[in-house]
C-alpha positions in Angstrom: -81.5 -118.9 -3.3 -80.3 -122.1 -4.3 -80.7 -123.9 -7.7 -83.6 -125.8 -6.4 -85.7 -122.9 -5.1 -85.1 -121.0 -8.5 -86.6 -123.9 -10.3 -89.3 -124.7 -8.2 -90.5 -120.9 -8.1 -89.8 -120.6 -12.1 -92.0 -123.8 -12.2 -94.7 -122.4 -10.5 -94.9 -119.1 -12.5 -94.5 -121.5 -15.6 -98.1 -122.6 -13.9 -99.7 -120.1 -12.9 -98.9 -118.0 -16.5 -100.1 -121.4 -18.0 -103.5 -121.4 -16.3 -104.0 -117.5 -16.8 -103.3 -118.1 -20.6 -106.1 -121.3 -20.4 -108.8 -119.5 -18.7 -107.8 -116.4 -21.1 -108.8 -118.7 -23.9 -111.9 -119.9 -22.4 -113.4 -116.8 -21.5 -112.4 -115.6 -25.3 -114.1 -118.8 -26.6 -117.1 -118.3 -24.2 -117.6 -115.2 -25.0 -117.7 -116.0 -28.7 -119.8 -118.7 -28.2 -122.5 -116.4 -26.6 -122.3 -114.1 -29.2 -122.5 -116.6 -31.6 -125.8 -117.8 -29.8 -127.7 -114.3 -30.2 -126.6 -114.4 -33.8 -128.1 -117.6 -34.4 -131.3 -115.9 -32.5 -131.2 -113.0 -35.1 -130.9 -114.6 -37.9 -133.9 -116.8 -37.6 -135.8 -113.6 -36.8 -134.6 -112.0 -39.8 -135.8 -115.0 -41.7 -139.7 -115.7 -40.0 -139.7 -111.4 -40.5 -138.7 -112.4 -43.9 -141.4 -115.2 -44.7 -144.0 -113.0 -42.9 -143.9 -110.0 -45.3 -143.3 -112.0 -48.4 -145.9 -114.4 -47.9 -149.5 -113.3 -49.0 -151.9 -113.7 -45.6 -154.9 -115.6 -47.8 -152.3 -118.7 -47.9 -151.5 -119.1 -44.9 -154.8 -118.3 -44.1 -156.4 -121.0 -46.1 -154.0 -123.2 -45.0 -154.9 -122.6 -41.1 -158.4 -123.0 -42.1 -158.6 -125.8 -44.2 -157.7 -128.5 -41.2 -154.5 -128.5 -43.5 -152.6 -126.3 -40.1 -152.1 -131.0 -39.0 -149.8 -131.3 -41.7 -148.0 -128.2 -40.6 -147.8 -128.3 -37.4 -146.3 -131.9 -37.9 -143.9 -130.7 -40.3 -142.5 -128.4 -38.0 -142.3 -131.5 -35.1 -140.4 -133.7 -37.7 -138.0 -130.4 -38.0 -137.0 -129.9 -34.3 -136.8 -133.9 -34.2 -134.4 -133.8 -36.8 -132.4 -131.0 -36.4 -132.4 -132.1 -32.2 -130.5 -135.4 -33.6 -128.0 -133.4 -35.8 -127.1 -131.5 -32.7 -126.4 -134.6 -30.5 -124.5 -135.8 -33.7 -122.7 -132.1 -34.2 -123.8 -132.3 -37.4 -124.3 -128.4 -37.5 -125.0 -128.2 -41.5 -128.4 -130.0 -41.4 -129.3 -128.1 -37.7 -128.8 -125.1 -39.8 -131.2 -126.3 -42.6 -133.8 -127.3 -39.9 -133.9 -124.3 -38.3 -133.9 -121.8 -41.4 -137.2 -124.4 -42.2 -138.5 -123.8 -39.0 -138.2 -120.3 -38.9 -139.3 -119.8 -42.3 -142.4 -121.9 -41.2 -143.2 -119.7 -38.5 -143.1 -116.5 -40.3 -144.9 -118.1 -43.2 -147.9 -118.8 -40.6 -147.1 -115.8 -38.6 -147.4 -113.7 -42.2 -151.8 -113.7 -40.6 -150.9 -110.8 -38.0 -151.0 -108.5 -41.0 -154.7 -109.1 -41.4 -155.3 -109.2 -37.6 -153.5 -106.3 -36.1 -152.4 -103.2 -37.8 -148.9 -102.6 -38.9 -148.4 -99.9 -36.0 -149.4 -102.2 -33.1 -147.3 -104.8 -34.4 -144.3 -102.7 -34.3 -144.7 -101.3 -31.2 -145.3 -104.7 -29.9 -142.0 -106.1 -31.1 -140.4 -102.9 -29.6 -141.9 -104.0 -25.9 -141.0 -107.4 -26.8 -137.6 -106.4 -27.6 -136.7 -104.6 -24.5 -138.5 -106.7 -22.2 -136.3 -109.6 -23.7 -133.1 -108.0 -23.6 -133.5 -106.6 -19.9 -134.0 -110.5 -19.2 -131.2 -111.5 -21.2 -128.7 -109.3 -19.4 -130.5 -110.4 -16.0 -129.4 -114.0 -17.4 -126.3 -113.0 -18.3 -124.7 -111.3 -15.5 -126.7 -113.0 -13.0 -124.5 -115.4 -10.3 -127.6 -117.3 -8.3 -128.8 -120.3 -10.6 -131.9 -120.3 -12.2 -133.0 -124.1 -11.9 -135.8 -123.7 -9.7 -137.2 -120.6 -11.9 -136.5 -122.8 -14.8 -138.2 -125.9 -13.6 -141.5 -123.8 -12.8 -141.5 -122.3 -16.1 -141.5 -125.1 -17.7 -144.5 -126.5 -15.7 -146.1 -123.5 -16.4 -145.5 -124.1 -20.1 -146.9 -127.7 -19.9 -150.2 -125.7 -17.7 -150.8 -123.3 -20.6 -150.5 -125.8 -23.5 -152.9 -127.9 -21.7 -155.2 -125.3 -20.2 -155.3 -123.3 -24.2 -155.9 -126.7 -25.4 -159.0 -127.1 -23.0 -160.4 -123.3 -23.7 -160.2 -124.0 -27.3 -162.1 -127.6 -27.4 -164.2 -126.6 -24.5 -164.9 -123.4 -22.9 -164.2 -120.5 -25.6 -164.1 -118.3 -23.3 -161.9 -114.6 -23.8 -161.7 -113.6 -20.1 -159.6 -117.5 -19.5 -157.9 -116.9 -22.8 -156.9 -113.6 -21.1 -155.5 -115.1 -18.2 -153.9 -117.6 -19.8 -151.7 -114.8 -21.9 -150.8 -113.2 -18.8 -149.6 -116.0 -17.3 -147.9 -117.1 -20.6 -145.9 -113.6 -20.4 -144.7 -114.4 -17.5 -143.4 -117.6 -17.9 -141.7 -116.8 -21.4 -140.0 -113.7 -19.6 -138.7 -116.5 -16.8 -137.5 -118.6 -19.6 -135.2 -116.0 -21.3 -133.3 -115.6 -18.2 -133.1 -118.9 -17.7 -132.1 -119.9 -21.0 -129.6 -117.3 -21.2 -128.4 -118.3 -18.3 -128.4 -122.1 -19.7 -126.3 -120.7 -22.6 -123.4 -120.1 -20.7 -122.9 -123.0 -18.9 -123.6 -125.2 -22.2 -120.8 -123.2 -23.6 -118.8 -123.4 -21.1 -119.0 -127.4 -20.5 -118.6 -128.1 -24.3 -115.8 -128.9 -26.1 -114.1 -127.1 -28.8 -115.5 -128.5 -31.9 -118.8 -128.6 -30.1 -119.1 -124.8 -29.7 -121.0 -124.1 -33.3 -123.9 -126.7 -32.4 -124.2 -125.6 -28.5 -124.6 -122.4 -29.8 -126.7 -123.0 -32.8 -128.8 -125.0 -30.4 -128.7 -122.5 -27.6 -129.9 -119.7 -30.1 -132.7 -121.7 -31.6 -133.6 -121.6 -27.8 -133.7 -118.1 -27.1 -135.8 -117.8 -30.9 -138.7 -119.3 -29.3 -138.6 -117.8 -26.3 -138.6 -114.5 -28.2 -141.4 -115.4 -30.4 -143.7 -116.8 -28.3 -143.3 -113.8 -25.6 -143.7 -112.0 -29.1 -147.2 -113.4 -29.6 -148.7 -113.7 -26.5 -147.7 -109.6 -25.7 -149.5 -109.1 -28.8 -152.3 -110.4 -27.9 -152.6 -107.8 -24.8 -151.4 -104.9 -26.8 -152.4 -105.3 -30.4 -154.5 -103.5 -31.4 -156.3 -105.1 -34.4 -157.3 -103.5 -37.2 -161.2 -103.4 -36.5 -160.6 -101.3 -33.6 -158.8 -98.3 -35.6 -159.6 -96.0 -37.7 
């Protein structure tokens, strides 16, 4: 082997070694960001649980029954709007504050559940929700298939659920129709869980290093919304009301 061949082979080895190091660093960053996403989701759930346990249900009922729920709804929409702007500008502090406010407001409203359902049924439903969410999260993390088609159908289904629920509340007032919508909603949020976990991997993979925290926070909040909505729909099916148990 002459000097040229030796230098060429050594350069090739160095390039391969560098590429492997870069790939390994990217994989470590990817895994860390995914863990952060789930960490943010769990943090938001803890805030929601804290608010639900520490809020007097009658206070939430007074707001929901007194027409002030519109103000509460507008406040949540404003929080989401501001947080999305903060994420786009990579302002993780402001986004974190907004997500914390949203999580607390959600828990404030969820305090009503302790009046409507027994603590046992809420606990069992939470376990069922966590198990379902965990299975779909594993599928989203491990599957090699693209889930864009599933995501598109789920998003369209979500829009349909919102419209159908509004129509039922305003015009139909049917328990049977509400039951069907709830079943469809469960299927939609089960699919969205796998889709959003899969999208988390993609978002993190293509994010710049200085954007990873913001992206992880955004993805974690999406997963939080999937979990909360899945839990609420499952509770409508599995939860036993206090009046139905002695």
